[in-house]
KOLZALO-855281 format. One record per residue: x, y, z of N, C-alpha, C in turn. Coordinates in steps of 0.1 Angstrom, whole numbers, padded with zeros to 4 digits, always signed. Example, Ala and Ser with C-alpha at 12.3 -4.5 7.8 and 13.67 -1.06 7.14 Angstrom:
BEGIN
+0132-0057+0078+0123-0045+0078+0132-0033+0078/+0128-0022+0071+0137-0011+0071+0129+0000+0079/
END
This chain:
BEGIN
+1077-1050-1485+1082-1063-1482+1071-1074-1485/+1076-1085-1489+1067-1097-1492+1068-1107-1481/+1058-1109-1473+1058-1117-1461+1052-1131-1464/+1059-1141-1459+1053-1155-1459+1051-1159-1445/+1041-1168-1442+1038-1173-1429+1040-1188-1429/+1047-1193-1419+1048-1208-1418+1043-1211-1404/+1032-1219-1403+1025-1222-1390+1013-1212-1389/+1001-1218-1392+0989-1210-1392+0979-1213-1381/+0984-1214-1369+0976-1216-1358+0972-1203-1352/+0968-1203-1339+0964-1191-1332+0974-1180-1332/+0987-1183-1330+0997-1172-1328+0999-1164-1341/+0995-1170-1352+0998-1162-1365+0989-1150-1366/+0977-1151-1360+0967-1141-1363+0971-1127-1360/+0979-1125-1349+0983-1111-1345+0991-1105-1357/+1000-1112-1363+1008-1107-1374+1000-1106-1387/+0991-1115-1390+0983-1114-1402+0974-1102-1400/+0967-1100-1389+0958-1088-1387+0966-1075-1388/+0979-1075-1383+0987-1063-1384+0989-1059-1398/+0992-1069-1407+0995-1066-1421+0982-1063-1429/+0971-1066-1423+0958-1063-1429+0953-1049-1424/+0958-1045-1413+0953-1033-1406+0963-1021-1406/+0968-1018-1394+0976-1006-1392+0989-1006-1399/+0994-1018-1402+1007-1019-1408+1006-1025-1423/+0995-1022-1429+0992-1027-1443+1002-1021-1452/+1008-1009-1449+1017-1003-1458+1031-1009-1457/+1033-1018-1447+1047-1023-1445+1049-1035-1454/+1039-1041-1460+1041-1052-1469+1028-1060-1472/+1030-1071-1480+1019-1079-1484+1021-1093-1480/+1011-1101-1478+1012-1115-1475+1012-1123-1488/+1023-1130-1491+1024-1137-1504+1023-1152-1504/+1024-1158-1492+1024-1173-1491+1021-1177-1477/+1014-1189-1477+1011-1195-1464+1016-1210-1465/+1022-1214-1453+1027-1228-1453+1023-1235-1439/+1017-1246-1440+1012-1253-1428+1010-1268-1432/+1009-1276-1421+1006-1290-1423+0992-1292-1426/+0983-1282-1424+0969-1283-1425+0962-1273-1434/+0956-1278-1445+0950-1270-1455+0938-1262-1449/+0930-1268-1440+0919-1261-1434+0923-1249-1426/+0934-1249-1419+0938-1238-1412+0943-1227-1422/+0950-1231-1432+0954-1221-1442+0942-1214-1449/+0931-1222-1452+0919-1217-1458+0913-1207-1449/+0913-1209-1435+0907-1199-1426+0914-1186-1428/+0927-1186-1429+0935-1173-1430+0933-1167-1444/+0932-1175-1454+0929-1169-1467+0916-1161-1467/+0906-1167-1461+0893-1160-1459+0895-1147-1451/+0903-1147-1441+0906-1136-1433+0913-1125-1441/+0923-1129-1449+0930-1120-1457+0921-1114-1468/+0912-1121-1473+0902-1116-1482+0906-1117-1497/+0916-1124-1500+0920-1127-1514+0929-1139-1514/+0930-1145-1526+0937-1158-1528+0952-1156-1525/+0957-1165-1517+0972-1165-1513+0977-1179-1516/+0988-1181-1522+0993-1195-1524+0995-1202-1511/+0991-1215-1511+0993-1223-1499+1002-1235-1502/+1011-1238-1492+1021-1248-1494+1022-1257-1482/+1026-1270-1485+1029-1280-1474+1043-1277-1470/+1047-1282-1458+1061-1280-1453+1071-1285-1463/+1069-1296-1470+1078-1301-1479+1081-1292-1491/+1072-1282-1492+1074-1272-1503+1079-1258-1498/+1086-1259-1487+1090-1246-1481+1100-1238-1490/+1108-1245-1498+1117-1238-1508+1109-1230-1517/+1097-1234-1521+1089-1226-1530+1083-1213-1523/+1081-1215-1510+1077-1203-1502+1088-1193-1502/+1100-1197-1500+1111-1188-1499+1113-1181-1512/+1110-1187-1523+1111-1180-1536+1102-1168-1538/+1091-1168-1530+1081-1158-1532+1083-1146-1522/+1090-1149-1511+1090-1140-1500+1104-1132-1498/+1103-1121-1491+1114-1113-1486+1117-1116-1472/+1106-1120-1465+1107-1123-1450+1097-1134-1447/+1101-1141-1436+1092-1153-1432+1089-1151-1417/+1076-1152-1414+1071-1152-1400+1069-1166-1396/+1076-1170-1385+1075-1184-1381+1067-1185-1368/+1056-1192-1369+1047-1194-1357+1043-1209-1356/+1052-1218-1359+1049-1232-1359+1051-1238-1345/+1049-1251-1344+1053-1258-1331+1068-1255-1328/+1071-1253-1315+1084-1248-1311+1095-1257-1317/+1094-1270-1316+1104-1279-1320+1108-1278-1335/+1099-1272-1343+1102-1271-1357+1108-1257-1361/+1109-1248-1351+1114-1234-1354+1127-1235-1361/+1137-1242-1356+1151-1242-1361+1151-1245-1376/+1143-1255-1380+1143-1260-1394+1139-1248-1403/+1128-1241-1400+1124-1230-1409+1133-1218-1407/+1137-1215-1395+1145-1203-1393+1158-1204-1401/+1165-1216-1400+1178-1218-1407+1176-1218-1422/+1165-1224-1427+1163-1225-1442+1161-1211-1447/+1153-1203-1440+1150-1189-1444+1163-1180-1444/+1171-1181-1433+1183-1174-1432+1193-1178-1443/+1194-1191-1446+1203-1195-1456+1199-1191-1470/+1186-1188-1471+1181-1182-1484+1182-1167-1484/+1188-1161-1474+1190-1147-1473+1177-1139-1470/+1168-1146-1464+1155-1139-1460+1155-1134-1446/+1148-1123-1443+1146-1119-1429+1137-1129-1423/+1138-1130-1409+1130-1140-1402+1124-1133-1389/+1111-1134-1387+1105-1130-1375+1100-1143-1369/+1104-1146-1357+1101-1159-1351+1094-1157-1337/+1084-1164-1334+1077-1164-1321+1087-1170-1311/+1086-1166-1299+1093-1172-1288+1087-1186-1285/+1095-1196-1280+1109-1195-1279+1116-1197-1293/+1128-1192-1294+1136-1193-1306+1136-1208-1311/+1139-1217-1302+1139-1231-1305+1138-1238-1291/+1140-1252-1291+1137-1259-1278+1150-1266-1272/+1161-1265-1279+1173-1273-1274+1186-1266-1278/+1197-1271-1272+1210-1266-1275+1214-1268-1290/+1210-1279-1295+1213-1282-1309+1207-1272-1319/+1194-1269-1316+1187-1259-1324+1193-1245-1323/+1197-1242-1310+1204-1229-1308+1216-1228-1316/+1225-1238-1316+1237-1238-1323+1235-1237-1338/+1225-1244-1344+1222-1243-1358+1217-1229-1362/+1209-1223-1354+1204-1210-1357+1215-1200-1356/+1223-1201-1346+1235-1191-1345+1244-1192-1357/+1247-1204-1362+1255-1205-1373+1249-1199-1386/+1236-1202-1387+1229-1197-1399+1228-1182-1399/+1226-1176-1387+1225-1162-1385+1238-1155-1389/+1249-1161-1384+1262-1155-1387+1266-1155-1402/+1261-1165-1409+1265-1165-1423+1255-1159-1432/+1243-1155-1427+1232-1150-1435+1233-1135-1437/+1227-1130-1448+1225-1116-1450+1211-1111-1445/+1203-1121-1441+1190-1118-1435+1191-1115-1420/+1181-1108-1415+1180-1104-1401+1170-1113-1394/+1173-1116-1382+1164-1124-1374+1159-1116-1361/+1146-1116-1360+1140-1109-1348+1132-1120-1340/+1134-1120-1327+1126-1129-1318+1116-1120-1311/+1103-1123-1312+1093-1114-1307+1090-1116-1292/+1097-1110-1284+1095-1110-1270+1086-1098-1266/+1073-1100-1267+1064-1089-1265+1064-1084-1250/+1068-1092-1241+1068-1087-1227+1078-1076-1225/+1088-1074-1233+1098-1063-1232+1090-1050-1234/+1080-1050-1243+1073-1038-1247+1062-1034-1237/+1058-1043-1228+1048-1039-1218+1052-1027-1210/+1044-1017-1209+1049-1004-1202+1055-1007-1188/+1049-1016-1181+1054-1018-1167+1068-1024-1168/+1071-1033-1177+1084-1039-1178+1094-1030-1184/+1090-1021-1193+1098-1011-1198+1102-1001-1187/+1092-0998-1178+1095-0988-1167+1106-0994-1158/+1105-1007-1155+1116-1014-1147+1129-1012-1154/+1130-1015-1167+1143-1014-1174+1148-1000-1173/+1140-0990-1174+1144-0976-1174+1150-0972-1160/+1143-0976-1150+1148-0973-1136+1161-0980-1133/+1162-0992-1137+1175-1000-1135+1186-0993-1142/+1184-0989-1155+1194-0983-1163+1198-0970-1157/+1189-0963-1151+1192-0950-1144+1199-0951-1131/+1200-0964-1126+1207-0966-1113+1199-0963-1101/+1185-0964-1102+1176-0960-1092+1179-0968-1079/+1183-0980-1080+1186-0988-1068+1201-0992-1067/+1209-0985-1075+1224-0988-1075+1226-1001-1083/+1236-1008-1079+1240-1021-1086+1231-1032-1081/+1224-1039-1090+1215-1050-1087+1223-1062-1082/+1220-1067-1070+1227-1078-1064+1219-1091-1065/+1205-1090-1065+1197-1102-1065+1183-1099-1070/+1177-1109-1076+1163-1107-1081+1155-1119-1077/+1143-1116-1072+1133-1127-1069+1121-1125-1078/+1118-1136-1086+1108-1135-1097+1099-1147-1095/+1086-1144-1092+1076-1155-1091+1065-1153-1101/+1062-1163-1110+1052-1162-1120+1041-1173-1117/+1029-1169-1117+1018-1179-1114+1009-1179-1126/+1006-1191-1132+0997-1193-1142+0984-1199-1136/+0972-1194-1139+0960-1199-1132+0955-1212-1139/+0944-1217-1134+0938-1229-1139+0930-1227-1151/+0931-1215-1158+0926-1213-1171+0938-1213-1181/+0947-1204-1179+0958-1202-1188+0968-1214-1186/+0972-1216-1173+0981-1227-1170+0976-1240-1175/+0964-1243-1173+0958-1256-1177+0959-1258-1192/+0958-1247-1199+0957-1249-1214+0970-1255-1220/+0981-1253-1213+0994-1259-1218+0993-1274-1217/+0984-1279-1209+0984-1294-1206+0973-1301-1215/+0966-1293-1223+0957-1300-1232+0961-1298-1247/+0972-1291-1249+0977-1288-1263+0990-1296-1265/+0996-1294-1277+1009-1300-1280+1020-1297-1270/+1018-1286-1263+1028-1281-1253+1030-1291-1242/+1021-1300-1240+1022-1310-1229+1033-1321-1232/+1038-1321-1244+1049-1330-1248+1062-1322-1248/+1071-1327-1240+1084-1320-1239+1092-1319-1253/+1090-1330-1261+1097-1330-1273+1092-1319-1283/+1080-1315-1281+1074-1304-1290+1077-1290-1285/+1077-1289-1271+1077-1275-1265+1090-1272-1257/+1097-1283-1253+1108-1281-1244+1104-1280-1230/+1091-1281-1227+1085-1279-1214+1083-1265-1211/+1077-1262-1200+1073-1248-1197+1086-1240-1193/+1096-1246-1189+1109-1238-1186+1115-1233-1199/+1111-1239-1210+1116-1233-1223+1104-1225-1229/+1093-1231-1231+1082-1225-1239+1077-1212-1232/+1074-1213-1219+1068-1201-1212+1079-1193-1205/+1089-1199-1198+1099-1192-1191+1109-1184-1199/+1109-1188-1212+1118-1180-1221+1115-1165-1221/+1102-1162-1219+1097-1148-1217+1104-1142-1205/+1103-1149-1194+1108-1144-1181+1123-1144-1180/+1130-1154-1185+1144-1153-1185+1149-1142-1194/+1143-1140-1205+1147-1129-1214+1145-1116-1207/+1134-1114-1200+1132-1102-1192+1143-1099-1182/+1147-1109-1175+1158-1107-1165+1171-1104-1172/+1174-1111-1183+1186-1108-1190+1186-1094-1195/+1175-1089-1200+1173-1076-1206+1173-1065-1194/+1166-1068-1184+1166-1058-1173+1180-1056-1167/+1187-1067-1165+1200-1066-1159+1211-1062-1169/+1209-1064-1182+1219-1062-1192+1231-1072-1189/+1227-1084-1185+1237-1094-1181+1234-1108-1188/+1244-1117-1187+1242-1130-1193+1242-1141-1182/+1234-1151-1183+1234-1162-1173+1247-1170-1175/+1252-1175-1163+1264-1183-1164+1263-1196-1156/+1254-1197-1146+1253-1210-1138+1239-1211-1135/+1233-1224-1137+1219-1226-1135+1217-1239-1127/+1208-1238-1117+1203-1250-1110+1188-1250-1108/+1182-1261-1108+1167-1261-1107+1162-1274-1100/+1150-1273-1096+1142-1284-1091+1128-1283-1097/+1123-1294-1103+1110-1293-1110+1102-1306-1107/+1089-1305-1109+1080-1317-1107+1067-1315-1114/+1060-1326-1117+1046-1326-1121+1037-1330-1110/+1030-1321-1104+1023-1324-1091+1007-1323-1093/+1002-1316-1103+0988-1313-1104+0982-1320-1116/+0987-1317-1128+0981-1322-1140+0986-1336-1143/+0980-1343-1154+0984-1356-1157+0976-1367-1150/+0976-1379-1156+0968-1390-1151+0972-1395-1137/+0985-1396-1134+0989-1400-1121+0984-1392-1110/+0985-1379-1112+0981-1369-1101+0966-1370-1100/+0959-1372-1110+0944-1373-1110+0940-1385-1101/+0947-1396-1104+0944-1408-1096+0947-1406-1081/+0958-1400-1078+0962-1398-1064+0952-1390-1057/+0946-1380-1064+0936-1372-1057+0922-1378-1058/+0921-1390-1063+0908-1397-1064+0898-1392-1074/+0903-1385-1085+0894-1381-1095+0889-1393-1103/+0876-1392-1106+0870-1403-1114+0876-1404-1128/+0873-1415-1135+0878-1417-1148+0874-1405-1157/+0884-1400-1164+0883-1388-1172+0881-1391-1187/+0875-1381-1194+0873-1383-1209+0887-1379-1215/+0890-1385-1227+0902-1382-1233+0903-1368-1239/+0891-1362-1242+0891-1349-1248+0878-1342-1244/+0876-1329-1248+0864-1322-1244+0852-1325-1252/+0854-1326-1266+0842-1328-1274+0836-1342-1271/+0823-1341-1268+0815-1353-1265+0816-1357-1250/+0824-1350-1242+0826-1354-1228+0813-1351-1220/+0809-1360-1211+0797-1358-1203+0798-1345-1194/+0810-1341-1190+0811-1329-1182+0813-1316-1190/+0811-1316-1203+0812-1304-1211+0803-1294-1207/+0808-1282-1204+0799-1271-1199+0798-1269-1184/+0802-1280-1177+0801-1279-1162+0815-1281-1156/+0824-1288-1162+0837-1291-1157+0847-1280-1162/+0852-1271-1153+0860-1260-1157+0873-1264-1164/+0877-1277-1163+0890-1281-1170+0887-1287-1183/+0874-1288-1187+0871-1294-1201+0868-1282-1210/+0875-1281-1221+0874-1271-1231+0864-1274-1241/+0855-1265-1244+0845-1267-1255+0849-1258-1267/+0857-1264-1276+0861-1255-1287+0851-1253-1298/+0840-1260-1296+0829-1259-1307+0822-1246-1306/+0822-1239-1294+0814-1227-1293+0822-1214-1295/+0835-1216-1298+0843-1204-1302+0846-1205-1317/+0841-1196-1325+0842-1198-1340+0856-1199-1344/+0866-1192-1339+0879-1193-1343+0886-1206-1340/+0884-1210-1327+0890-1223-1323+0884-1235-1331/+0871-1233-1333+0864-1244-1341+0870-1245-1355/+0872-1234-1362+0877-1234-1375+0891-1238-1376/+0899-1234-1367+0914-1237-1367+0917-1251-1363/+0909-1257-1354+0912-1269-1348+0902-1280-1350/+0890-1278-1345+0880-1289-1345+0877-1292-1360/+0875-1282-1368+0872-1285-1382+0884-1290-1390/+0896-1289-1384+0908-1293-1391+0913-1306-1387/+0907-1313-1377+0912-1325-1372+0913-1336-1382/+0904-1337-1392+0904-1348-1401+0917-1348-1410/+0924-1337-1411+0936-1336-1419+0949-1342-1412/+0951-1338-1399+0963-1342-1393+0961-1349-1379/+0949-1350-1375+0946-1357-1362+0950-1349-1350/+0953-1336-1351+0957-1329-1339+0944-1325-1331/+0945-1329-1318+0934-1327-1309+0937-1316-1300/+0930-1305-1301+0932-1292-1293+0927-1293-1279/+0917-1302-1276+0910-1301-1263+0913-1314-1255/+0925-1319-1255+0928-1331-1247+0926-1328-1232/+0923-1338-1224+0921-1337-1210+0934-1334-1203/+0934-1324-1195+0946-1320-1187+0950-1331-1177/+0941-1340-1174+0944-1350-1164+0945-1364-1171/+0948-1363-1184+0949-1376-1192+0964-1381-1192/+0965-1392-1199+0978-1398-1202+0986-1390-1211/+0999-1391-1211+1008-1385-1221+1014-1372-1217/+1011-1366-1205+1017-1354-1201+1031-1357-1195/+1041-1350-1201+1055-1353-1196+1063-1340-1193/+1055-1329-1191+1062-1317-1187+1058-1314-1172/+1065-1305-1166+1063-1302-1152+1054-1290-1150/+1048-1289-1138+1039-1278-1136+1043-1270-1123/+1054-1274-1117+1060-1267-1106+1075-1266-1108/+1081-1254-1108+1095-1252-1112+1101-1241-1103/+1113-1244-1098+1121-1235-1091+1135-1234-1097/+1140-1222-1099+1153-1221-1106+1162-1211-1099/+1175-1214-1099+1185-1205-1093+1195-1202-1104/+1197-1189-1107+1206-1185-1118+1216-1175-1113/+1229-1177-1116+1239-1167-1114+1243-1160-1127/+1245-1147-1127+1248-1139-1139+1262-1135-1139/+1267-1131-1151+1281-1127-1152+1284-1114-1145/+1274-1106-1140+1276-1094-1132+1275-1097-1117/+1274-1110-1114+1274-1115-1100+1260-1114-1094/+1250-1109-1101+1236-1109-1096+1231-1124-1096/+1222-1126-1086+1216-1139-1085+1201-1138-1086/+1195-1148-1094+1181-1148-1096+1175-1161-1089/+1164-1159-1081+1156-1170-1077+1143-1168-1084/+1139-1179-1091+1127-1178-1100+1118-1190-1098/+1105-1188-1098+1096-1199-1097+1084-1198-1107/+1079-1209-1112+1068-1209-1121+1058-1220-1116/+1046-1216-1115+1036-1224-1109+1024-1224-1118/+1019-1236-1123+1009-1236-1134+0995-1240-1130/+0992-1240-1117+0978-1243-1113+0974-1234-1102/+0976-1221-1103+0973-1212-1093+0958-1207-1094/+0953-1202-1083+0939-1196-1084+0939-1182-1091/+0950-1176-1092+0951-1162-1099+0963-1162-1108/+0963-1153-1117+0973-1152-1127+0981-1139-1126/+0994-1139-1126+1002-1127-1126+1016-1130-1122/+1024-1120-1118+1037-1121-1113+1042-1111-1104/+1052-1114-1096+1059-1105-1087+1074-1106-1089/+1080-1095-1090+1095-1095-1092+1100-1084-1083/+1111-1087-1076+1118-1077-1067+1133-1077-1070/+1138-1065-1071+1152-1063-1074+1159-1057-1061/+1169-1063-1056+1176-1058-1045+1189-1052-1050/+1192-1039-1046+1204-1033-1051+1212-1026-1040/+1223-1021-1044+1232-1014-1034+1226-1001-1029/+1216-0996-1035+1210-0983-1031+1195-0985-1028/+1190-0997-1028+1176-0998-1025+1170-1011-1031/+1156-1010-1033+1149-1022-1038+1138-1017-1047/+1135-1025-1058+1124-1021-1067+1115-1033-1068/+1102-1031-1066+1092-1042-1066+1081-1039-1077/+1078-1049-1085+1067-1049-1094+1058-1060-1091/+1045-1056-1089+1034-1066-1086+1024-1065-1096/+1020-1076-1103+1011-1076-1114+1000-1087-1112/+0988-1084-1112+0977-1094-1112+0970-1092-1126/+0971-1103-1134+0965-1103-1147+0951-1108-1147/+0948-1117-1138+0934-1122-1136+0933-1126-1121/+0925-1120-1114+0924-1121-1099+0918-1135-1095/+0907-1139-1102+0901-1152-1099+0891-1155-1111/+0886-1167-1111+0877-1170-1121+0867-1180-1115/+0854-1177-1118+0843-1186-1113+0844-1199-1121/+0842-1210-1115+0843-1223-1122+0832-1225-1133/+0821-1218-1131+0810-1219-1141+0808-1207-1149/+0817-1198-1149+0815-1185-1156+0819-1187-1171/+0815-1177-1179+0820-1176-1192+0834-1171-1191/+0844-1180-1192+0858-1177-1189+0864-1171-1202/+0863-1158-1203+0868-1152-1215+0873-1138-1211/+0886-1135-1212+0892-1123-1207+0886-1110-1214/+0880-1112-1226+0874-1100-1232+0860-1097-1227/+0854-1107-1220+0841-1104-1214+0841-1095-1202/+0830-1089-1199+0830-1080-1188+0830-1088-1175/+0834-1081-1164+0836-1088-1151+0822-1092-1146/+0811-1085-1150+0798-1090-1146+0795-1103-1152/+0798-1105-1164+0796-1118-1171+0804-1129-1164/+0816-1126-1160+0825-1135-1152+0818-1139-1139/+0814-1129-1132+0809-1132-1118+0795-1139-1119/+0787-1136-1129+0774-1142-1129+0774-1156-1135/+0784-1159-1143+0785-1172-1149+0773-1175-1158/+0771-1165-1167+0758-1165-1175+0758-1176-1185/+0769-1181-1190+0769-1190-1201+0779-1202-1199/+0774-1212-1192+0783-1223-1187+0790-1230-1199/+0783-1230-1211+0789-1238-1222+0798-1230-1231/+0801-1217-1227+0810-1209-1236+0824-1215-1234/+0832-1212-1244+0846-1217-1244+0854-1211-1233/+0864-1219-1229+0875-1213-1220+0884-1206-1230/+0886-1193-1228+0896-1186-1236+0908-1185-1227/+0919-1192-1229+0930-1193-1219+0939-1181-1218/+0938-1171-1228+0947-1160-1227+0945-1153-1214/+0956-1147-1208+0955-1140-1196+0948-1126-1199/+0942-1120-1189+0935-1107-1191+0946-1096-1190/+0953-1094-1201+0965-1086-1200+0963-1071-1205/+0951-1068-1210+0948-1054-1214+0945-1046-1202/+0950-1034-1201+0948-1025-1190+0934-1020-1190/+0927-1021-1178+0913-1018-1177+0911-1003-1176/+0900-0998-1182+0897-0984-1181+0882-0982-1176/+0877-0992-1170+0863-0991-1165+0863-0987-1150/+0851-0986-1145+0849-0982-1131+0854-0993-1121/+0857-0989-1109+0862-0998-1099+0854-1010-1097/+0841-1009-1098+0833-1021-1095+0834-1031-1106/+0839-1028-1118+0840-1037-1129+0854-1042-1132/+0863-1041-1122+0877-1044-1124+0881-1057-1117/+0871-1065-1113+0874-1078-1106+0884-1087-1113/+0884-1087-1126+0891-1097-1134+0902-1090-1143/+0905-1077-1140+0914-1070-1149+0927-1068-1143/+0937-1063-1151+0950-1061-1146+0951-1051-1135/+0959-1055-1125+0963-1046-1114+0978-1046-1114/+0984-1035-1113+0998-1034-1113+1003-1023-1104/+1015-1026-1098+1021-1015-1089+1036-1017-1090/+1042-1005-1092+1057-1005-1093+1061-0996-1082/+1069-1001-1072+1073-0994-1060+1088-0993-1059/+1093-0981-1057+1107-0979-1055+1110-0976-1040/+1119-0984-1035+1123-0982-1021+1138-0978-1021/+1141-0966-1018+1155-0961-1017+1159-0962-1003/+1171-0965-1000+1176-0965-0987+1173-0952-0980/+1168-0952-0968+1166-0941-0959+1155-0931-0965/+1146-0937-0973+1135-0929-0979+1122-0936-0978/+1111-0928-0979+1098-0935-0979+1096-0942-0993/+1088-0952-0993+1085-0959-1006+1078-0949-1015/+1082-0951-1028+1077-0942-1038+1070-0951-1049/+1057-0948-1051+1050-0956-1062+1053-0949-1075/+1058-0957-1085+1062-0951-1098+1050-0953-1108/+1045-0942-1114+1034-0943-1123+1038-0951-1136/+1028-0958-1141+1031-0967-1153+1022-0961-1164/+1027-0956-1174+1020-0951-1185+1015-0963-1194/+1003-0963-1198+0997-0974-1206+0990-0970-1218/+0991-0977-1229+0984-0974-1241+0973-0984-1244/+0967-0983-1256+0956-0991-1260+0962-1004-1265/+0954-1015-1264+0957-1028-1269+0964-1037-1259/+0967-1049-1264+0973-1060-1256+0985-1056-1248/+0987-1061-1236+0998-1058-1228+1001-1043-1226/+0990-1036-1223+0991-1022-1221+0996-1014-1232/+0994-1018-1244+0999-1011-1256+1012-1017-1261/+1018-1027-1253+1030-1033-1257+1030-1040-1270/+1019-1047-1273+1018-1055-1286+1019-1045-1298/+1013-1034-1297+1014-1024-1308+1028-1019-1310/+1035-1016-1299+1049-1012-1300+1058-1023-1306/+1056-1036-1302+1063-1047-1308+1061-1047-1323/+1048-1047-1327+1045-1048-1341+1051-1037-1349/+1051-1025-1343+1058-1014-1350+1073-1016-1352/+1079-1021-1342+1093-1025-1343+1095-1036-1354/+1087-1046-1354+1088-1057-1364+1087-1052-1378/+1076-1044-1380+1073-1040-1394+1078-1027-1399/+1083-1018-1390+1088-1005-1394+1102-1003-1389/+1107-1011-1380+1120-1009-1374+1120-1002-1361/+1130-1005-1352+1130-1000-1339+1133-0985-1337/+1139-0979-1347+1143-0965-1346+1153-0963-1335/+1152-0952-1328+1162-0949-1317+1155-0952-1304/+1157-0965-1300+1151-0970-1288+1162-0971-1277/+1162-0962-1267+1172-0963-1256+1170-0975-1248/+1159-0982-1248+1157-0994-1240+1161-1006-1247/+1164-1005-1260+1169-1016-1268+1159-1029-1267/+1146-1026-1270+1137-1037-1268+1136-1047-1279/+1140-1044-1291+1140-1054-1302+1151-1065-1299/+1147-1077-1299+1155-1089-1296+1160-1096-1308/+1173-1099-1308+1179-1107-1319+1182-1122-1315/+1189-1129-1323+1190-1143-1321+1198-1146-1308/+1208-1138-1305+1216-1141-1293+1207-1139-1280/+1198-1130-1280+1189-1128-1269+1180-1141-1268/+1175-1145-1280+1167-1157-1280+1174-1169-1275/+1187-1171-1279+1195-1182-1274+1197-1182-1259/+1200-1170-1254+1202-1169-1239+1190-1174-1231/+1178-1169-1236+1166-1173-1228+1163-1188-1229/+1165-1193-1241+1162-1207-1243+1172-1216-1235/+1185-1213-1236+1195-1221-1229+1193-1220-1214/+1188-1209-1209+1186-1209-1194+1175-1219-1190/+1165-1220-1198+1155-1231-1196+1160-1245-1199/+1168-1246-1209+1174-1259-1212+1183-1264-1201/+1192-1254-1196+1201-1257-1185+1193-1261-1172/+1182-1253-1170+1174-1256-1158+1168-1270-1158/+1163-1274-1170+1158-1287-1172+1169-1298-1170/+1181-1296-1175+1192-1305-1174+1195-1306-1159/+1196-1295-1152+1200-1295-1138+1190-1302-1129/+1177-1301-1133+1166-1308-1125+1167-1323-1127/+1171-1327-1139+1172-1341-1142+1184-1348-1136/+1195-1340-1136+1208-1346-1131+1211-1343-1116/+1205-1332-1111+1207-1328-1097+1220-1320-1096/+1226-1316-1107+1238-1308-1106+1237-1295-1114/+1244-1284-1110+1243-1272-1117+1248-1273-1131/+1243-1265-1140+1248-1265-1154+1254-1251-1158/+1265-1251-1164+1272-1239-1167+1269-1235-1181/+1267-1221-1183+1266-1216-1197+1278-1207-1200/+1283-1208-1212+1295-1201-1215+1293-1192-1228/+1303-1185-1233+1302-1177-1244+1290-1167-1243/+1291-1159-1232+1280-1149-1230+1266-1155-1229/+1266-1167-1223+1253-1173-1221+1247-1180-1233/+1255-1182-1244+1249-1187-1256+1253-1201-1259/+1260-1208-1250+1263-1222-1252+1264-1229-1239/+1259-1241-1239+1260-1250-1227+1275-1254-1225/+1281-1252-1213+1295-1255-1211+1298-1269-1208/
END
């Protein structure tokens, strides 16, 4: 296969490295497309050989070279590239969310129906062993018929804050966290239950980030960005992208081309997305979901509980237990480095600590903790073991990449997601946003793929 990339920011690297490494026999990289030449140059160096580079206006030339397109652009532009690639008969691999609004969903659905190409949405959380274990137990009927789900996700002041300094802070670009981030979570519930959402209600608010909230809490005047800020290296909310070689190359060194600022102040002007969200969803199998997303917690992780006619299933996950405000905040660093705060000017690496830890108990302060507990009626609680592999998300990222580049094979869990899965998850977030704005529930129809 000949693969082209459109969007050469941070998210592209997992797929580029896969095609340079374990999955090199699956295909070659034949074209890059981005608004920024500097970012494309970074990836050409990483690839190690010359690859044609194109501006977005030249996307038709990209399609002439490729069999498949990997889309990792700003969310609001996904529909444009996905539809163009499908209409050219190309396969498409697109990062979540599939798109950001109902119009984009409708356009992609129409293009997918008329295309000979295949569309895959990369929901890596489906492949995480703990989430796969939940799916397996529910499919086996371990707690009978599921009647309700309670799902709480907390983003900490490292990972959660990072959405408020990037383009994600603008709803027009990301759809807000109920679309950009919660698409993962809504897809998990749809997949776990094997059901489609049909009625959505929500309440949301911006309570922590943004200029107004900073003023209410009496914070002093803030810098517009991290570079050159007087608090650089001491204020945990100020990102120093100059000390991380990859962030520096992809963003700081590329600013002169498109003016994109990667290290905006999380308490600055211009934030128009919410940081506290509560959602209520009814599914076509009569199950009810209560869901919350909180973006300024002191720890990172999630808790989900399923109530059924034969018992209850609980999954508790801590991806990062706490972070010192003056530590080298990097999930790949050892917990001793975290605790000691050895390098105050090192960059904030916002990714959650999602790799399963294999070190001694004293070194697990900042690593993933997970527990899956099965409560059957009239029986003692049973802790279910979770098998984990090497790599991100307990080996889940490797499984996802294998599905993407070699095909899913015979997967009883049906983890590979198509465009209808992507649409259901996006529209749940879109409907929740609409409900929060209007104060009235929003109905989804056609198996959860259209706003009614």
